C-alpha positions as a Markdown table, in Angstrom:
| # | Residue | x | y | z |
|---|---|---|---|---|
| 1 | Met | 40.0 | 49.0 | 78.1 |
| 2 | Ser | 38.6 | 45.3 | 77.4 |
| 3 | Ala | 39.7 | 43.8 | 74.7 |
| 4 | Arg | 36.2 | 43.1 | 73.3 |
| 5 | Ala | 36.3 | 47.0 | 73.0 |
| 6 | Arg | 39.0 | 47.5 | 70.8 |
| 7 | Thr | 38.2 | 44.9 | 68.0 |
| 8 | Gly | 34.8 | 46.8 | 68.0 |
| 9 | Glu | 36.5 | 50.0 | 66.6 |
| 10 | Arg | 39.2 | 47.8 | 64.2 |
| 11 | Gly | 39.3 | 48.8 | 60.8 |
| 12 | Ala | 37.5 | 52.1 | 61.6 |
| 13 | Ala | 41.4 | 54.5 | 60.1 |
| 14 | Val | 40.1 | 52.4 | 57.0 |
| 15 | Val | 36.8 | 54.3 | 57.0 |
| 16 | Asp | 37.8 | 57.5 | 58.3 |
| 17 | Phe | 40.9 | 57.6 | 55.7 |
| 18 | Val | 38.5 | 57.2 | 53.1 |
| 19 | Leu | 35.3 | 59.8 | 54.0 |
| 20 | Val | 38.3 | 61.6 | 54.0 |
| 21 | Leu | 40.3 | 61.0 | 50.9 |
| 22 | Leu | 36.3 | 61.7 | 49.1 |
| 23 | Val | 36.5 | 65.9 | 50.2 |
| 24 | Leu | 40.6 | 65.9 | 50.0 |
| 25 | Leu | 41.1 | 64.2 | 46.1 |
| 26 | Pro | 38.1 | 66.9 | 44.3 |
| 27 | Leu | 40.0 | 69.4 | 46.3 |
| 28 | Val | 43.7 | 69.3 | 44.9 |
| 29 | Leu | 42.7 | 67.8 | 41.2 |
| 30 | Gly | 39.7 | 71.4 | 41.1 |
| 31 | Ile | 43.3 | 73.3 | 42.0 |
| 32 | Leu | 45.6 | 71.2 | 39.9 |
| 33 | Gln | 43.5 | 72.2 | 37.0 |
| 34 | Leu | 42.6 | 75.7 | 37.8 |
| 35 | Ala | 46.4 | 76.1 | 37.4 |
| 36 | Leu | 47.0 | 74.2 | 35.0 |
| 37 | Val | 44.2 | 76.5 | 32.8 |
| 38 | Leu | 45.8 | 79.9 | 34.0 |
| 39 | His | 49.1 | 78.7 | 33.4 |
| 40 | Val | 48.0 | 77.7 | 30.0 |
| 41 | Arg | 46.0 | 80.8 | 29.6 |
| 42 | Asn | 49.2 | 83.4 | 31.0 |
| 43 | Thr | 51.7 | 81.8 | 28.1 |
| 44 | Leu | 49.3 | 82.2 | 25.4 |
| 45 | Ala | 48.4 | 85.7 | 26.0 |
| 46 | Ser | 52.0 | 86.7 | 26.4 |
| 47 | Ala | 52.3 | 85.1 | 22.7 |
| 48 | Ala | 49.4 | 86.7 | 21.7 |
| 49 | Ser | 51.4 | 90.1 | 22.6 |
| 50 | Glu | 54.7 | 88.9 | 21.6 |
| 51 | Gly | 53.3 | 88.5 | 18.4 |
| 52 | Ala | 51.1 | 91.8 | 17.9 |
| 53 | Arg | 54.6 | 93.3 | 19.0 |
| 54 | His | 56.2 | 91.1 | 16.4 |
| 55 | Ala | 53.6 | 92.1 | 13.3 |
| 56 | Ala | 54.3 | 95.5 | 14.7 |
| 57 | Val | 57.4 | 96.0 | 14.0 |
| 58 | Ala | 58.2 | 99.0 | 11.1 |
| 59 | Gly | 58.9 | 96.3 | 7.7 |
| 60 | Ser | 57.2 | 93.1 | 9.6 |
| 61 | Ser | 53.9 | 91.6 | 9.0 |
| 62 | Ala | 50.9 | 89.7 | 10.0 |
| 63 | Pro | 52.1 | 86.4 | 8.9 |
| 64 | Ala | 55.1 | 87.1 | 10.5 |
| 65 | Gly | 53.8 | 88.0 | 14.4 |
| 66 | Ala | 51.3 | 84.3 | 13.4 |
| 67 | Ala | 54.8 | 82.8 | 12.7 |
| 68 | Lys | 56.4 | 84.8 | 16.1 |
| 69 | Val | 53.0 | 83.6 | 18.0 |
| 70 | Gln | 53.3 | 79.7 | 16.7 |
| 71 | Glu | 57.1 | 79.5 | 17.3 |
| 72 | Leu | 56.8 | 80.9 | 21.0 |
| 73 | Ile | 53.6 | 78.4 | 21.9 |
| 74 | Asp | 55.1 | 75.1 | 20.6 |
| 75 | Gly | 58.3 | 76.0 | 22.9 |
| 76 | Ala | 56.3 | 76.7 | 25.8 |
| 77 | Leu | 53.5 | 74.9 | 25.9 |
| 78 | Ser | 52.7 | 72.5 | 22.6 |
| 79 | Pro | 51.7 | 72.2 | 19.1 |
| 80 | Glu | 48.3 | 71.8 | 20.2 |
| 81 | Phe | 47.8 | 74.9 | 21.7 |
| 82 | Ser | 48.7 | 77.5 | 18.5 |
| 83 | Arg | 46.1 | 74.9 | 15.8 |
| 84 | Ser | 44.0 | 78.6 | 15.7 |
| 85 | Val | 46.1 | 81.4 | 16.4 |
| 86 | Ala | 45.5 | 84.6 | 13.5 |
| 87 | Val | 47.1 | 88.0 | 13.6 |
| 88 | Arg | 45.4 | 90.8 | 12.0 |
| 89 | Pro | 45.6 | 94.6 | 11.3 |
| 90 | Ala | 42.9 | 96.4 | 13.6 |
| 91 | Leu | 42.9 | 99.6 | 15.0 |
| 92 | Val | 44.1 | 99.8 | 18.8 |
| 93 | Gly | 42.5 | 102.6 | 20.7 |
| 94 | Gly | 41.8 | 104.8 | 16.9 |
| 95 | Ala | 46.1 | 104.3 | 15.8 |
| 96 | Pro | 46.8 | 101.5 | 13.3 |
| 97 | Gly | 47.8 | 98.4 | 15.0 |
| 98 | Tyr | 47.9 | 94.6 | 14.6 |
| 99 | Glu | 45.6 | 92.2 | 17.4 |
| 100 | Ala | 46.5 | 89.2 | 17.7 |
| 101 | Val | 44.1 | 86.4 | 18.9 |
| 102 | Ile | 44.7 | 82.6 | 19.8 |
| 103 | Glu | 41.9 | 80.2 | 20.8 |
| 104 | Ala | 42.8 | 76.8 | 22.8 |
| 105 | Glu | 41.3 | 74.0 | 24.7 |
| 106 | Val | 42.8 | 72.9 | 27.4 |
| 107 | Ala | 42.1 | 69.5 | 28.9 |
| 108 | Val | 40.2 | 68.8 | 32.0 |
| 109 | Leu | 41.6 | 66.4 | 33.9 |
| 110 | Gly | 41.0 | 62.7 | 34.0 |
| 111 | Leu | 38.0 | 63.0 | 31.1 |
| 112 | Gly | 39.7 | 62.9 | 28.1 |
| 113 | Asp | 38.1 | 64.6 | 25.5 |
| 114 | Ala | 36.8 | 67.3 | 27.3 |
| 115 | Gly | 37.9 | 70.9 | 27.6 |
| 116 | Ile | 38.1 | 74.2 | 28.4 |
| 117 | Arg | 38.0 | 77.2 | 25.8 |
| 118 | Val | 40.0 | 79.6 | 26.2 |
| 119 | Arg | 40.3 | 82.6 | 24.0 |
| 120 | Val | 43.0 | 85.5 | 25.0 |
| 121 | Glu | 44.3 | 88.6 | 22.6 |
| 122 | Gly | 47.0 | 90.9 | 21.9 |
| 123 | His | 47.4 | 94.3 | 21.1 |
| 124 | Ala | 50.0 | 96.7 | 19.4 |
| 125 | Ile | 50.2 | 99.9 | 17.7 |
| 126 | Ala | 52.3 | 100.4 | 14.0 |
| 127 | Glu | 55.2 | 101.4 | 14.2 |
| 128 | Gln | 55.7 | 103.7 | 11.5 |
| 129 | Ala | 59.2 | 104.2 | 9.6 |
| 130 | Ala | 60.9 | 108.0 | 10.3 |
| 131 | Val | 60.8 | 109.4 | 7.6 |
| 132 | Gln | 64.4 | 112.0 | 6.4 |
| 133 | Pro | 63.8 | 115.0 | 4.6 |
């Protein structure tokens, strides 16, 4: 191969790297964003279910369930995600129970204030205290 042919290809690897990076970087960032949103959603859903179960225990209340939800979210994620937590009485399959609703916003990687809204619910049938004859 002549010296002239070799010099014509000088720098081609850099161009190839940049072109491949333009395709791979958004793909990797998209996968990371999806993983982050699914992690937050699953954690919030677990906290909502646990809070509804806590409120449904005989002798407990909706505020106790909401406190449990906030405790779980603060421990697993961040207090930022426990801003909109509601635990209230509801019918669950026709039976009296409790419903926990959490609404949060997950930040989009690299876009500052933009976010993906996540809303999860948890339900539990209320326990009835057994009456002794």
